[in-house]
C-alpha positions as CSV (number, residue, x, y, z in Angstrom):
1,M,-23.9,2.1,-23.7
2,N,-24.0,-0.3,-26.1
3,L,-20.3,0.3,-26.8
4,R,-19.3,-0.5,-23.0
5,I,-21.9,-3.1,-22.9
6,R,-19.7,-4.9,-26.0
7,G,-16.5,-3.9,-24.4
8,N,-17.5,-6.0,-20.9
9,K,-18.4,-8.8,-22.9
10,T,-15.8,-8.9,-25.5
11,L,-13.5,-8.1,-21.6
12,I,-14.9,-11.4,-20.2
13,T,-15.1,-13.6,-23.8
14,V,-11.0,-12.8,-24.2
15,L,-10.1,-13.5,-20.2
16,T,-12.6,-16.8,-19.9
17,C,-9.9,-17.6,-23.5
18,F,-7.1,-16.5,-21.4
19,F,-7.9,-19.0,-18.1
20,V,-9.3,-22.1,-20.8
21,F,-5.8,-22.0,-22.4
22,G,-3.9,-21.3,-18.8
23,W,-5.6,-23.8,-17.4
24,A,-5.0,-26.5,-20.8
25,L,-1.5,-25.3,-21.5
26,P,0.5,-25.6,-18.4
27,S,-0.2,-29.6,-18.1
28,F,3.0,-30.7,-20.1
29,A,5.2,-27.9,-18.6
30,Q,4.3,-28.8,-15.3
31,E,5.2,-32.8,-15.3
32,N,8.6,-32.6,-15.3
33,V,8.8,-30.8,-11.4
34,S,11.6,-31.7,-9.3
35,S,11.9,-35.2,-8.0
36,T,12.4,-34.3,-4.5
37,T,8.4,-32.9,-4.8
38,T,7.3,-35.6,-7.0
39,E,8.7,-38.4,-4.1
40,A,7.3,-36.4,-1.3
41,A,4.0,-36.7,-2.9
42,A,3.6,-40.2,-3.6
43,S,4.7,-41.3,-0.2
44,S,1.7,-38.9,1.7
45,T,-1.3,-38.3,-1.0
46,A,-2.9,-38.2,1.8
47,T,-1.7,-35.8,3.8
48,P,-3.7,-32.5,4.2
49,V,-2.0,-29.3,2.3
50,F,-0.4,-27.0,5.3
51,A,-1.2,-30.0,8.0
52,A,2.6,-28.8,9.5
53,G,1.4,-25.6,9.9
54,Q,-0.8,-26.6,13.1
55,E,1.7,-27.9,14.8
56,G,2.5,-24.9,17.0
57,L,0.9,-21.7,17.0
58,Y,2.0,-17.8,16.7
59,E,1.0,-15.3,19.7
60,R,1.7,-11.5,20.3
61,G,3.3,-10.8,23.7
62,Q,5.2,-8.0,25.2
63,V,8.8,-7.6,27.3
64,I,8.0,-6.1,30.6
65,S,11.8,-6.7,32.4
66,V,14.5,-7.5,31.4
67,R,17.1,-9.6,33.6
68,Q,21.0,-11.5,33.7
69,G,20.7,-15.2,34.4
70,E,23.1,-18.4,34.0
71,K,22.2,-21.6,32.4
72,T,23.5,-24.7,33.3
73,D,24.2,-27.7,31.3
74,T,26.5,-30.4,31.3
75,T,29.0,-28.6,29.6
76,G,28.9,-25.6,32.3
77,G,27.3,-22.5,32.9
78,E,26.4,-19.1,30.7
79,Q,25.4,-16.3,31.6
80,V,21.8,-15.1,29.5
81,E,19.2,-12.4,29.6
82,I,15.6,-13.5,31.1
83,Y,13.0,-12.1,28.9
84,G,10.0,-11.1,31.0
85,I,7.5,-11.7,29.0
86,R,3.1,-11.4,29.0
87,F,0.9,-13.1,26.6
88,L,-1.5,-11.1,24.7
89,S,-3.2,-13.4,22.7
90,G,-3.6,-17.1,22.8
91,P,-4.2,-19.9,25.3
92,L,-1.8,-17.8,27.9
93,K,-3.1,-14.8,27.7
94,G,-2.8,-12.2,30.3
95,E,0.0,-14.8,32.0
96,T,3.7,-14.0,32.0
97,R,6.8,-16.4,31.7
98,D,10.7,-16.2,31.4
99,V,12.4,-17.0,28.2
100,E,15.7,-17.0,28.1
101,S,18.1,-15.5,25.4
102,S,19.2,-18.9,24.5
103,V,19.9,-20.6,20.7
104,Q,16.9,-22.9,22.2
105,E,14.6,-20.0,23.5
106,N,15.2,-17.4,20.9
107,P,17.3,-18.5,17.8
108,Y,17.6,-15.5,16.2
109,G,19.0,-13.8,18.3
110,L,16.6,-11.0,18.9
111,K,16.9,-8.7,21.7
112,P,14.1,-6.6,22.6
113,A,13.9,-4.3,25.2
114,I,11.0,-3.3,27.6
115,G,7.9,-2.3,26.4
116,N,8.7,-4.1,22.7
117,S,5.8,-6.2,21.2
118,V,7.2,-9.5,20.3
119,V,5.8,-12.8,17.8
120,L,5.6,-16.3,20.1
121,F,6.1,-19.5,18.8
122,M,4.2,-21.5,21.4
123,Q,4.5,-25.4,21.2
124,Q,2.5,-28.3,23.6
125,A,5.0,-30.0,25.6
126,D,2.6,-32.3,27.0
127,E,-1.3,-32.7,27.2
128,A,-1.3,-31.3,31.1
129,G,-1.0,-28.0,29.1
130,S,2.4,-27.2,29.3
131,W,4.4,-24.8,26.5
132,H,7.4,-24.2,24.8
133,V,7.6,-20.9,24.1
134,Y,10.2,-19.4,21.4
135,I,10.6,-15.6,20.6
136,D,10.1,-15.3,16.9
137,S,10.3,-12.0,15.9
138,Y,9.1,-8.2,17.1
139,E,5.3,-7.4,16.2
140,R,5.7,-4.8,13.5
141,R,1.7,-4.7,12.5
142,A,1.8,-0.8,14.3
143,A,4.7,0.2,11.6
144,M,3.2,-1.6,8.9
145,L,-0.5,0.3,9.7
146,W,1.0,3.6,10.2
147,L,3.2,3.2,6.6
148,F,0.0,2.4,5.2
149,V,-1.7,5.3,6.5
150,A,1.0,7.6,5.2
151,F,0.7,6.1,1.8
152,F,-3.1,6.8,1.5
153,I,-2.5,10.2,3.4
154,T,0.0,11.2,0.6
155,L,-2.2,9.8,-2.7
156,I,-5.2,11.8,-1.3
157,L,-2.9,15.2,-0.2
158,L,-1.6,15.1,-3.7
159,S,-4.2,13.6,-5.7
160,G,-7.3,14.5,-3.9
161,W,-10.3,12.3,-5.1
162,Q,-8.2,10.5,-8.3
163,G,-5.9,9.0,-5.4
164,M,-9.1,8.5,-3.1
165,K,-9.8,6.0,-5.6
166,V,-5.9,5.0,-6.4
167,G,-6.1,4.0,-2.5
168,I,-9.5,1.9,-2.9
169,S,-8.6,0.1,-5.8
170,I,-5.5,-0.7,-4.2
171,V,-7.2,-2.4,-1.3
172,I,-9.8,-4.1,-3.3
173,S,-6.4,-5.6,-4.4
174,I,-4.7,-6.5,-1.6
175,F,-8.2,-8.0,-0.1
176,V,-8.5,-10.4,-3.4
177,I,-5.5,-11.6,-2.6
178,G,-5.2,-11.8,0.3
179,F,-8.9,-14.0,0.4
180,V,-9.6,-14.9,-3.3
181,L,-5.7,-16.0,-4.8
182,I,-3.7,-17.2,-1.3
183,P,-6.5,-19.5,-0.8
184,L,-7.3,-20.8,-4.2
185,F,-3.6,-21.7,-4.3
186,I,-3.6,-23.4,-1.0
187,K,-6.5,-25.4,-1.6
188,G,-4.0,-27.1,-4.8
189,V,-6.2,-25.1,-7.7
190,N,-4.4,-24.7,-10.9
191,P,-2.4,-21.3,-10.4
192,V,-1.9,-19.8,-13.6
193,P,-5.1,-19.9,-14.8
194,V,-6.7,-18.4,-11.2
195,A,-3.7,-15.7,-12.0
196,I,-4.6,-14.6,-15.2
197,I,-8.2,-14.5,-14.6
198,L,-8.5,-12.3,-11.4
199,M,-5.0,-10.4,-12.3
200,G,-7.6,-9.4,-15.7
201,L,-10.1,-8.7,-12.9
202,L,-7.7,-6.2,-10.6
203,T,-6.4,-4.2,-13.9
204,Y,-10.1,-4.0,-15.1
205,L,-11.5,-2.7,-12.1
206,A,-8.7,-0.2,-11.3
207,S,-8.4,1.0,-14.4
208,G,-11.6,1.6,-14.0
209,L,-12.2,3.0,-10.8
210,S,-9.1,5.7,-12.1
211,G,-10.8,6.6,-15.3
212,G,-13.9,5.6,-15.6
213,W,-15.8,2.2,-16.6
214,N,-15.8,2.8,-20.7
215,K,-13.4,1.3,-23.2
216,K,-10.1,2.2,-22.3
217,A,-10.6,0.5,-18.6
218,V,-11.0,-2.0,-21.2
219,V,-8.4,-1.9,-23.9
220,T,-6.2,-1.2,-20.7
221,A,-7.0,-4.8,-19.4
222,L,-6.3,-6.5,-22.5
223,G,-3.5,-4.8,-23.6
224,T,-2.3,-5.7,-19.6
225,M,-3.2,-9.8,-19.8
226,G,-1.7,-10.0,-23.3
227,G,1.5,-8.2,-22.4
228,A,1.4,-10.5,-18.9
229,L,0.6,-13.5,-21.1
230,A,3.5,-13.5,-23.1
231,G,5.9,-13.3,-20.5
232,Y,4.5,-16.6,-19.6
233,L,4.5,-18.5,-22.5
234,L,8.2,-17.4,-22.9
235,S,8.9,-18.3,-19.4
236,I,7.7,-21.7,-20.4
237,V,10.3,-22.2,-22.9
238,F,13.0,-21.1,-20.7
239,V,12.1,-22.8,-17.5
240,E,11.7,-26.0,-19.4
241,W,15.4,-25.6,-21.4
242,A,17.3,-23.9,-17.7
243,H,15.4,-27.3,-16.2
244,V,13.8,-24.5,-13.4
245,S,12.0,-26.4,-11.0
246,G,10.8,-23.8,-8.5
247,L,12.6,-24.9,-5.6
248,S,15.7,-22.6,-5.6
249,T,16.1,-21.9,-1.8
250,E,16.1,-24.6,1.1
251,E,13.0,-23.1,2.7
252,D,10.5,-23.3,-0.9
253,R,12.1,-27.3,-0.8
254,Q,10.8,-27.7,3.0
255,F,7.7,-25.8,2.3
256,F,6.4,-27.8,-0.7
257,L,7.3,-31.1,0.7
258,S,5.1,-30.1,4.1
259,N,2.6,-29.8,1.1
260,P,3.0,-32.0,-2.1
261,M,-0.2,-30.6,-3.3
262,L,1.3,-27.9,-4.5
263,N,3.0,-27.7,-7.4
264,P,5.8,-25.2,-7.3
265,R,6.7,-24.7,-11.2
266,G,3.0,-23.7,-11.3
267,L,3.0,-20.7,-8.5
268,L,6.8,-19.4,-10.3
269,F,4.4,-18.9,-13.7
270,A,1.8,-17.4,-11.8
271,G,4.4,-15.0,-9.7
272,I,5.5,-14.4,-13.3
273,I,2.1,-13.1,-14.9
274,I,1.3,-11.0,-11.7
275,A,4.4,-8.9,-11.5
276,A,4.1,-8.9,-15.2
277,A,0.9,-7.4,-15.2
278,G,1.5,-5.1,-12.4
279,A,3.7,-3.7,-14.4
280,A,2.2,-3.3,-17.8
281,E,-0.8,-2.4,-16.6
282,D,1.2,1.2,-16.3
283,V,2.5,0.9,-19.7
284,A,-1.2,-0.1,-21.4
285,V,-3.3,2.8,-20.0
286,S,-0.3,5.5,-21.2
287,I,-0.8,4.2,-24.0
288,A,-5.2,4.1,-24.5
289,S,-5.0,7.6,-22.9
290,A,-2.9,9.2,-26.2
291,A,-4.3,7.2,-28.7
292,S,-7.3,8.4,-27.3
293,E,-6.1,12.1,-27.5
294,I,-5.1,11.6,-30.7
295,K,-7.7,10.8,-32.3
296,R,-9.8,13.8,-30.0
297,A,-7.4,16.3,-31.0
298,K,-7.5,15.0,-35.1
299,P,-10.6,13.3,-35.9
300,H,-9.7,12.3,-39.2
301,A,-6.4,10.4,-38.4
302,S,-6.1,7.6,-40.1
303,F,-5.2,4.0,-38.1
304,K,-2.0,4.3,-38.8
305,E,-1.6,7.7,-37.4
306,V,-3.3,6.7,-34.4
307,F,-1.3,3.6,-34.0
308,S,2.0,5.1,-34.8
309,S,1.6,7.9,-32.2
310,A,0.6,5.4,-29.6
311,M,3.6,3.0,-30.4
312,T,6.1,6.2,-29.7
313,V,4.5,6.7,-26.4
314,G,4.4,3.2,-25.8
315,K,7.8,2.9,-26.5
316,D,9.5,5.9,-24.5
317,H,6.9,4.4,-21.3
318,M,8.6,1.2,-22.1
319,G,12.4,2.1,-21.9
320,A,12.0,3.5,-18.8
321,L,9.5,1.2,-17.0
322,S,11.9,-1.7,-18.3
323,N,15.3,-0.4,-16.6
324,T,12.3,0.8,-13.2
325,L,11.7,-3.3,-13.4
326,I,15.1,-4.5,-13.5
327,F,16.3,-2.4,-10.7
328,A,13.7,-3.0,-8.5
329,Y,14.4,-7.2,-8.9
330,V,18.2,-6.4,-9.0
331,G,17.2,-4.1,-5.3
332,A,15.1,-6.9,-3.8
333,S,18.6,-9.2,-4.3
334,L,21.2,-7.4,-3.6
335,T,21.7,-10.2,-1.2
336,L,21.5,-13.0,-3.8
337,L,23.5,-11.3,-5.7
338,L,26.7,-11.0,-2.7
339,Q,26.2,-14.9,-2.6
340,Y,28.7,-14.7,-5.7
341,T,31.8,-13.9,-3.2
342,Q,30.8,-17.5,-1.6
343,F,31.6,-19.3,-5.2
344,G,35.1,-18.5,-5.0
345,G,34.3,-16.2,-7.6
346,S,33.1,-18.5,-10.2
347,W,31.1,-17.1,-12.4
348,L,30.0,-20.5,-14.0
349,K,29.0,-21.5,-10.4
350,F,26.9,-18.0,-10.2
351,I,24.7,-17.8,-13.1
352,N,23.8,-21.8,-12.7
353,F,22.8,-21.3,-9.1
354,D,19.2,-21.8,-9.2
355,S,17.8,-18.4,-7.0
356,V,20.0,-16.9,-9.9
357,V,18.3,-18.2,-12.7
358,E,15.0,-17.7,-11.3
359,E,15.5,-14.3,-11.1
360,I,17.0,-14.2,-14.2
361,I,14.2,-15.5,-16.1
362,R,11.7,-14.1,-13.6
363,S,12.6,-10.3,-14.3
364,L,13.2,-10.8,-17.9
365,T,10.3,-12.7,-19.5
366,G,8.4,-10.2,-17.4
367,T,9.8,-7.1,-19.1
368,I,9.8,-9.0,-22.4
369,G,5.9,-9.3,-22.0
370,I,6.1,-5.2,-21.2
371,A,7.9,-5.1,-24.7
372,F,4.5,-6.8,-26.2
373,T,2.6,-4.9,-24.5
374,V,3.2,-1.9,-26.4
375,P,1.6,-3.2,-29.9
376,I,-1.1,-5.3,-28.5
377,T,-2.4,-2.3,-26.6
378,A,-1.6,0.3,-29.6
379,L,-3.6,-1.9,-32.3
380,L,-6.7,-2.4,-30.0
381,S,-6.1,1.5,-29.4
382,A,-5.7,2.5,-32.4
383,W,-9.0,-0.3,-33.6
384,V,-11.1,0.7,-31.3
385,V,-11.1,4.7,-31.7
386,M,-11.5,4.4,-35.4
387,H,-14.5,2.2,-35.1
388,G,-15.8,4.1,-31.7
389,G,-14.2,7.4,-31.3
390,P,-12.2,8.4,-28.0
391,L,-11.6,5.8,-25.1
392,A,-13.0,8.0,-22.4
393,G,-14.5,11.3,-21.5
394,K,-12.4,14.0,-22.2
395,A,-11.5,14.9,-18.9
396,S,-11.2,11.3,-17.8
397,E,-7.9,11.7,-20.4
398,H,-6.8,15.1,-19.6
399,E,-6.6,14.1,-15.8
400,H,-4.5,10.8,-16.5
401,L,-2.3,12.4,-18.9
402,H,-2.1,15.0,-16.7
403,Q,-0.9,12.5,-13.5
404,H,1.8,11.2,-16.0
405,H,3.2,14.6,-16.5
């Protein structure tokens, strides 16, 4: 019990140091943000964050009819599809309106069928209560909900109670990200220390739920955040060196122009920390479990033996996970990679494209952070088992190692 209390105190102390360090360090790294955002902030210092988001409403609707019609203007007429939309939410709930399949009212060229649910963007035309209505997208919440249900059912069927605990930790993580992390970012709070402290706590929470509230959970959280912090520090150097602003797309520029209180480079760093922490946790928990099992199987093992064995496990796991992370980034960026053809096959232009540089820095610094997680967690694990015995109970260790094999 005393070891657990000391471990929790150590976790709190280290995360506090990370938090203070992260708060102070980005100040010099974020001063040189893009001149576009700086000028926008100077001219709009009184603009509240996300004021632009109040210009319209997003509401639900359902297509109840589709018919052909003709639209005429000064250049002539054209055949268009007219969708009868019943509003399911918002100020027009229960009413039915016609929306034309034109560039103005259906800018994404969607072709919903009768019965499809859609998301409608509404802007008030005048004070009399009339609205301009646009078809924005399909309403996809049902598909996403059933995918989550399938995910959790799979976890529970294949992993039992352990899968249930993993599902609970995921739900808590989503809740914290959606209702704590994002709102703090929106309010203009420095995103780096917020990402550091919350990712450390979520890592401890996930490890505690899956393997018990013990020394292994503390070591896993500290090793994970050590690796994530290493990736973050490295990213500061290369983001500054490559003159990356965090404004890689036109959407980014428009968003930050509308919200000058937010720092694009700070959010870039926060994203690197979050991605690195998520991947590094898998390596850290395997190393901690392996070190604990080694000490249990060989009680008289030396520090060097435990550390060396933990490093071996970590290196093997790191190699596979690094490839996984790179493949994940490539898979998410296929459209970006295809843009190479837009620049006449010029590697010089492509490799200096803002989005490409951001993705390279994000993926490689995150992978380097995983590499640093291995020795950090191995050292912590070896030191703790030499001073306090195995990191967790025998059942939880075998359970975790069984899951990874």
